[in-house]
C-alpha positions in Angstrom: 66.1 -103.9 -130.0 63.8 -106.6 -128.4 66.3 -109.2 -129.4 69.1 -107.2 -127.7 67.3 -106.7 -124.4 68.1 -110.2 -123.0 71.8 -109.7 -123.9 71.9 -106.2 -122.3 70.2 -107.5 -119.2 72.8 -110.3 -119.0 75.6 -107.8 -119.3 74.2 -105.6 -116.6 73.8 -108.5 -114.2 77.4 -109.7 -115.0 78.8 -106.2 -114.4 77.1 -105.9 -111.1 78.3 -109.3 -110.0 81.9 -108.6 -111.0 82.0 -105.1 -109.5 83.0 -106.2 -106.0 85.7 -108.5 -107.3 87.0 -105.7 -109.5 87.1 -103.3 -106.6 88.9 -105.9 -104.5 91.4 -106.4 -107.2 92.2 -102.7 -107.5 92.4 -102.2 -103.7 95.9 -101.7 -102.3 97.6 -104.6 -100.7 97.8 -104.5 -96.9 101.4 -104.0 -95.9 103.0 -107.2 -94.8 105.2 -106.0 -92.0 107.1 -109.3 -91.5 107.9 -109.4 -95.2 109.3 -105.9 -95.1 111.4 -106.8 -92.0 112.8 -109.9 -93.8 113.5 -108.0 -97.0 115.3 -105.2 -95.3 117.3 -107.5 -93.0 118.3 -109.8 -95.9 119.2 -106.9 -98.1 121.6 -105.4 -95.5 123.2 -108.8 -94.9 123.6 -109.6 -98.6 125.1 -106.2 -99.5 127.3 -105.6 -96.5 125.4 -102.5 -95.2 125.5 -101.5 -91.5 121.9 -100.3 -91.1 118.8 -98.6 -92.4 115.7 -96.8 -91.2 112.4 -97.1 -93.0 109.1 -95.4 -93.1 105.9 -96.4 -95.0 102.8 -94.3 -95.3 99.4 -94.9 -97.0 96.9 -92.3 -97.9 98.3 -89.8 -95.5 98.7 -92.1 -92.5 101.9 -93.7 -91.1 101.8 -97.5 -91.3 105.4 -98.4 -90.5 108.5 -96.8 -89.0 111.5 -99.0 -88.1 115.2 -99.2 -87.8 117.4 -102.2 -88.9 121.0 -103.0 -88.3 123.4 -100.9 -86.2 125.4 -97.8 -85.8 129.2 -97.8 -85.7 129.3 -98.5 -82.0 127.0 -101.5 -82.4 123.9 -99.6 -81.1 120.7 -100.7 -82.9 119.1 -98.2 -85.2 115.4 -97.4 -84.7 112.8 -95.1 -86.1 114.2 -92.2 -84.0 117.8 -92.6 -85.3 118.9 -89.3 -86.9 120.3 -89.6 -90.5 121.4 -87.2 -93.2 119.0 -87.3 -96.1 121.3 -85.6 -98.5 119.7 -84.3 -101.7 116.2 -85.4 -100.6 116.6 -82.1 -98.7 115.9 -80.3 -102.0 112.2 -81.3 -101.8 112.0 -79.3 -98.5 113.7 -76.3 -100.1 111.3 -76.3 -103.0 108.4 -76.6 -100.6 109.6 -73.5 -98.7 109.9 -71.5 -102.0 106.4 -72.6 -103.0 105.0 -71.5 -99.6 106.2 -68.0 -100.7 104.7 -68.5 -104.1 101.3 -69.1 -102.4 101.7 -66.0 -100.3 102.4 -64.0 -103.4 105.9 -63.0 -102.2 107.7 -65.0 -104.9 106.8 -65.5 -108.6 108.2 -68.7 -110.0 108.8 -67.1 -113.4 110.5 -64.0 -112.1 114.3 -63.8 -112.4 116.3 -64.6 -109.3 117.8 -61.1 -109.5 114.3 -59.9 -108.4 115.0 -61.4 -105.0 118.8 -61.6 -104.8 120.1 -58.2 -105.6 123.7 -59.2 -105.3 123.4 -62.3 -107.5 126.1 -62.3 -110.2 127.8 -64.8 -112.5 130.5 -64.5 -115.1 127.9 -64.9 -117.8 125.4 -62.3 -119.0 122.8 -65.1 -119.6 122.6 -65.5 -115.9 120.3 -62.4 -115.7 117.6 -64.5 -117.4 117.5 -67.4 -114.8 114.1 -67.7 -113.1 113.2 -69.2 -109.7 111.4 -72.1 -111.5 114.5 -72.9 -113.5 116.5 -73.1 -110.2 114.0 -75.6 -108.7 113.8 -77.7 -111.9 117.6 -77.7 -112.6 117.1 -75.9 -116.0 119.0 -72.8 -115.1 122.1 -73.8 -117.0 124.2 -73.4 -113.9 127.0 -76.1 -114.0 128.0 -78.6 -111.3 131.8 -78.4 -111.0 133.7 -81.3 -109.5 136.0 -79.1 -107.5 134.2 -76.6 -105.2 135.8 -74.4 -102.6 134.8 -74.6 -98.9 132.3 -72.2 -97.3 131.0 -71.6 -93.8 127.7 -70.0 -94.6 124.9 -70.1 -97.2 125.8 -66.6 -98.4 129.5 -67.5 -98.8 128.6 -70.8 -100.5 126.2 -69.3 -103.0 128.6 -66.5 -103.8 131.0 -69.1 -105.3 129.0 -69.1 -108.5 130.1 -65.5 -109.3 133.1 -66.8 -111.2 131.2 -69.6 -113.0 129.8 -69.5 -116.6 126.6 -71.2 -117.6 126.8 -74.7 -119.3 123.6 -74.0 -121.3 121.1 -71.2 -122.0 118.6 -70.8 -119.1 115.4 -72.8 -119.6 116.6 -75.0 -122.4 117.8 -78.2 -120.8 118.1 -80.2 -117.6 121.4 -80.0 -115.7 121.6 -81.1 -112.1 123.5 -78.7 -109.8 123.5 -78.2 -106.1 124.1 -74.5 -106.7 120.5 -74.1 -107.9 119.3 -75.0 -104.4 121.9 -72.8 -102.6 120.4 -69.9 -104.5 116.8 -71.1 -103.9 117.5 -71.3 -100.1 118.9 -67.7 -100.3 115.6 -66.6 -101.9 113.8 -68.1 -98.9 116.1 -66.3 -96.5 115.7 -62.9 -98.3 112.0 -63.0 -98.6 111.2 -64.5 -95.2 113.8 -62.4 -93.4 115.1 -65.3 -91.3 117.9 -67.9 -91.7 117.0 -70.8 -93.9 117.3 -73.3 -91.1 115.1 -71.3 -88.8 112.5 -71.0 -91.6 112.3 -74.7 -92.1 112.1 -75.3 -88.3 109.2 -72.8 -87.8 107.2 -73.3 -91.0 107.7 -76.9 -91.9 109.2 -79.1 -89.2 107.3 -77.7 -86.2 103.8 -77.8 -87.8 104.4 -81.4 -88.9 105.7 -82.5 -85.5 109.1 -83.3 -87.0 110.8 -82.7 -83.6 114.0 -84.6 -84.5 114.7 -82.8 -87.8 116.9 -79.9 -88.5 118.7 -78.2 -91.3 122.5 -77.6 -91.0 124.8 -75.4 -93.1 127.9 -77.6 -93.5 128.7 -81.3 -92.9 131.1 -80.3 -90.2 128.4 -78.7 -88.1 127.8 -80.6 -84.9 124.5 -82.6 -84.9 123.4 -84.2 -81.7 122.7 -88.0 -81.8 123.6 -88.2 -85.5 124.1 -91.8 -86.7 127.7 -92.5 -87.7 128.2 -92.7 -91.5 130.0 -95.4 -93.3 131.6 -96.1 -96.7 131.4 -99.6 -98.1 134.2 -101.5 -99.8 134.9 -105.2 -100.5 131.6 -106.2 -98.9 132.4 -104.4 -95.7 131.4 -101.1 -94.1 133.9 -98.7 -92.6 132.9 -96.0 -90.2 134.3 -92.6 -91.3 133.6 -88.9 -91.2 131.6 -87.1 -93.9 133.7 -85.0 -96.3 133.4 -81.3 -95.7 131.0 -79.3 -97.8 128.5 -76.5 -97.5 125.2 -78.0 -98.5 122.5 -75.6 -97.1 119.4 -75.9 -99.2 120.8 -78.7 -101.3 121.5 -81.5 -98.9 121.3 -80.1 -95.4 118.4 -81.8 -93.7 118.9 -84.3 -90.9 115.8 -86.4 -90.1 114.4 -89.7 -88.7 112.0 -92.3 -90.1 109.2 -91.0 -87.8 109.7 -87.5 -89.1 110.0 -88.4 -92.7 106.8 -90.4 -92.4 105.0 -87.2 -91.3 106.6 -85.3 -94.3 105.4 -87.9 -96.9 101.9 -88.2 -95.3 101.5 -84.4 -95.6 102.4 -84.6 -99.3 99.7 -87.2 -99.7 97.2 -85.0 -97.8 97.8 -82.2 -100.3 99.9 -80.0 -98.0 97.9 -80.4 -94.8 99.4 -81.0 -91.4 97.9 -83.6 -89.0 96.0 -80.9 -87.1 94.4 -79.6 -90.3 96.7 -76.7 -90.7 97.4 -76.1 -94.4 101.1 -75.7 -95.1 100.8 -75.5 -98.9 97.9 -75.4 -101.4 97.2 -78.8 -103.0 97.7 -77.3 -106.5 101.3 -76.3 -105.5 102.0 -79.7 -104.0 100.9 -81.2 -107.2 103.0 -78.7 -109.2 106.1 -79.7 -107.3 105.5 -83.3 -108.4 104.8 -82.4 -112.0 107.6 -82.4 -114.7 108.6 -78.9 -115.7 109.4 -77.4 -119.1 112.6 -78.8 -120.6 113.3 -80.7 -117.4 112.4 -84.2 -118.6 110.9 -86.2 -115.7 111.9 -83.6 -113.1 109.5 -81.4 -111.1 110.3 -79.0 -108.3 112.4 -80.9 -105.9 110.9 -84.2 -107.1 111.0 -86.3 -110.2 108.9 -88.9 -111.9 110.3 -92.4 -112.1 109.3 -94.5 -115.1 112.1 -97.0 -115.0 110.1 -99.3 -112.8 106.4 -100.1 -112.4 104.4 -98.7 -110.8 105.3 -95.1 -111.6 106.5 -93.2 -108.5 107.3 -89.6 -107.6 110.5 -89.5 -105.7 113.8 -87.9 -104.7 117.2 -89.5 -104.0 120.1 -88.3 -101.9 123.7 -89.3 -101.8 126.5 -88.0 -99.5 129.9 -89.4 -98.8 128.6 -91.6 -95.9 124.8 -91.5 -96.2 122.2 -92.5 -98.8 118.4 -91.8 -98.8 115.4 -92.3 -101.0 111.8 -91.1 -100.8 109.0 -92.3 -103.1 105.2 -91.6 -103.5 103.2 -94.1 -105.5 100.0 -92.4 -106.7 98.3 -95.6 -108.0 98.4 -97.4 -104.6 98.5 -94.5 -102.2 101.7 -95.8 -100.6 104.8 -93.8 -99.8 108.2 -95.1 -98.7 111.3 -93.6 -97.2 114.6 -95.4 -96.8 117.7 -93.9 -95.1 121.1 -95.6 -94.9 124.0 -94.7 -92.7 126.4 -95.7 -95.5 127.4 -94.8 -99.0 128.3 -97.2 -101.8 129.9 -95.6 -104.8 128.6 -98.0 -107.4 125.0 -98.6 -106.2 122.2 -96.5 -104.7 121.0 -99.1 -102.3 118.3 -96.8 -100.8 116.6 -96.6 -104.2 116.8 -100.4 -104.6 115.4 -101.0 -101.1 112.6 -98.5 -101.6 111.7 -100.2 -104.9 111.7 -103.6 -103.1 109.3 -102.3 -100.4 107.1 -100.8 -103.1 107.0 -104.2 -104.8 105.9 -105.7 -101.5 103.0 -103.2 -101.3 102.0 -104.4 -104.7 101.8 -108.0 -103.5 104.9 -109.1 -105.5 107.7 -111.4 -104.4 111.0 -109.6 -103.9 114.6 -110.8 -104.2 117.5 -108.9 -102.6 119.5 -109.4 -105.7 123.2 -110.0 -106.4 125.7 -108.0 -104.4 126.9 -106.2 -107.6 128.7 -103.4 -105.8 130.6 -106.0 -103.7 131.5 -108.0 -106.8 132.8 -104.8 -108.5 135.0 -104.1 -105.4 136.3 -107.6 -105.3 137.2 -107.4 -109.0 139.1 -104.2 -108.3 140.7 -105.9 -105.3 141.8 -108.7 -107.5 143.4 -106.2 -109.9 145.1 -104.6 -106.9 146.6 -107.9 -105.8 147.7 -108.6 -109.4 149.4 -105.2 -109.6 151.3 -106.0 -106.4 152.4 -109.3 -107.8 153.5 -107.8 -111.1 155.3 -105.1 -109.2 157.2 -107.6 -107.1 158.2 -109.5 -110.3 159.3 -106.2 -111.9 161.5 -105.3 -108.9 163.0 -108.8 -108.9 163.9 -108.7 -112.6 164.7 -105.0 -112.9 168.5 -105.5 -113.4 167.9 -108.1 -116.1 165.4 -105.7 -117.8 168.0 -102.9 -117.8 170.7 -105.2 -119.0 168.7 -106.1 -122.1 168.4 -102.4 -122.9 171.9 -101.4 -122.0 172.8 -100.4 -125.5 169.8 -98.1 -126.0 170.5 -94.3 -126.1 169.2 -92.4 -123.1 166.2 -90.9 -124.9 164.9 -94.3 -125.9 165.4 -95.7 -122.4 163.4 -92.8 -120.9 160.7 -93.2 -123.5 160.3 -96.8 -122.7 159.9 -96.0 -119.0 157.1 -93.5 -119.8 154.1 -95.9 -119.7 155.1 -96.9 -116.1 155.0 -93.3 -115.0 151.4 -92.8 -116.0 149.9 -94.5 -113.0 152.1 -92.7 -110.5 151.3 -89.4 -112.1 147.5 -90.1 -112.1 147.6 -91.2 -108.5 149.5 -88.1 -107.4 147.0 -85.9 -109.3 143.9 -87.6 -107.9 145.0 -88.1 -104.3 147.2 -85.0 -103.8 146.7 -82.4 -106.5 142.9 -82.5 -107.0 142.1 -81.7 -103.3 144.3 -78.7 -103.6 142.7 -77.3 -106.8 140.7 -74.1 -106.4 140.9 -74.3 -102.6 138.8 -77.5 -102.6 137.2 -78.6 -99.4 138.3 -82.1 -100.1 141.3 -83.6 -98.4 143.6 -86.4 -99.7 141.9 -88.9 -97.3 138.5 -87.9 -98.7 139.5 -89.3 -102.1 139.7 -92.7 -100.5 136.3 -92.3 -99.0 134.6 -91.4 -102.3 135.5 -94.8 -103.9 137.8 -96.8 -101.7 138.5 -99.9 -103.8 139.2 -97.8 -106.9 141.4 -95.4 -105.1 143.3 -98.3 -103.4 143.9 -99.8 -106.9 145.0 -96.5 -108.4 147.3 -95.8 -105.4 148.8 -99.3 -105.6 149.4 -98.9 -109.3 151.1 -95.6 -108.6 153.4 -97.0 -105.9 154.3 -100.1 -108.0 154.9 -98.0 -111.1 157.1 -95.5 -109.1 159.1 -98.3 -107.4 159.8 -100.3 -110.6 160.7 -97.1 -112.5 163.0 -95.9 -109.7 164.7 -99.3 -109.5 165.3 -99.4 -113.3 166.7 -95.9 -113.4 169.0 -96.6 -110.4 170.2 -99.8 -112.1 171.0 -98.0 -115.3 172.9 -95.1 -113.8 174.5 -96.8 -110.8 176.3 -99.5 -112.8 180.0 -98.8 -113.4 179.5 -99.3 -117.1 176.9 -100.5 -119.5 177.0 -104.2 -120.1 178.1 -104.8 -123.7 175.7 -106.5 -126.1 176.1 -110.3 -126.2 178.7 -111.4 -128.7 177.5 -111.8 -132.3 174.4 -109.6 -131.7 173.8 -106.1 -132.7 172.3 -103.5 -130.3 169.1 -103.7 -132.3 168.9 -107.5 -131.7 169.7 -107.0 -128.0 166.7 -104.7 -127.7 164.2 -107.3 -128.7 
């Protein structure tokens, strides 16, 4: 031991000397506001996006709220610009349910039939679905592509009556907006007030979120709402939001200022700025915690491990808006990004939030390649090619028919079949699909969902139909079939 004392003393002195440096190294990086401004502005320019609003919080305090870019009318966006936050709304619905869990009015592991006496599905297993399974998307309720319109939460939630479960309740994760329609109904039933009123009185007002509200459908009038856009070919086109009933699942409209207050409250463990407790810290933490058989998903939130540092977040996508919220436990930062645009092949709000988080870590950030624009331009090139080939087919259609004049009718029709696939698919997607099951979609909505792909599909359909019609007309309008060239058999002529 005497021989070790000098060594131990040296280690103690070294540890004390390094302690300030280690503390400094682990301290969060002070937010570089100009760097955030440059990154967001450059990102919008590179990816052809009209605008964004951003909020950054740290340890329960707002450190940045801002708007970038413009609205459809050219007006600059700012921290008070109202945007749809889409499925980020689910974190508010889960919060409202957990408030009733804290009061003892709701048991997370009770079946939803305990609170919704008229709940029914065309599947006996539905009787086993619990409130926790709704909030963690482990109920087994499916997410159909075609969903009929509805004008109220009750009418919307009742649509599940004819559905069957895609999995046994509590066994696997399956994302479905229907889970949160039902969760919002639970809030209405237990609280005795409309879901929108509940959020206003019990969440928005205590947090000072004066510009936030919850709507029922996307067609409901919202004062001062930013104009949504859809992007295609590197450009942004102002358009209306497709109609849907999204109460509880994607219904919240908010601003950067208000969303900063929401994230800051999460970091304070459920406490409002004035000290009022809106939810117990343990339940706030529970909402952020992965649930049984839900993978990385909690209650309205999910853990992201795809990028470092780990974050707790939620994303939202609508036909003309995109949003992302993230909390970073290691650094104490939180970020919200809201876009007044939708890009079908890229969640830009997530990418922008990740970039801002990287800046809070002191890292250099690149805006990246405009992948979505490159995809659209490739599809655009295919569209031009389809038009060119169609023009060539129309120009040569008589020659094409002449070479097959000796074919029997069945063989001629069979040879035309491949050209009818694109027209049939275009008709199904653009015209038939919106009419299925009284869908709320319209033919024009199919173009908004993925413009460049729909334009390509429609072009292929028109070209295919035009060439097919020209060839059929040429075969049956001629006074007689041209004979096969002398010295050649009909089989040879067909090659």
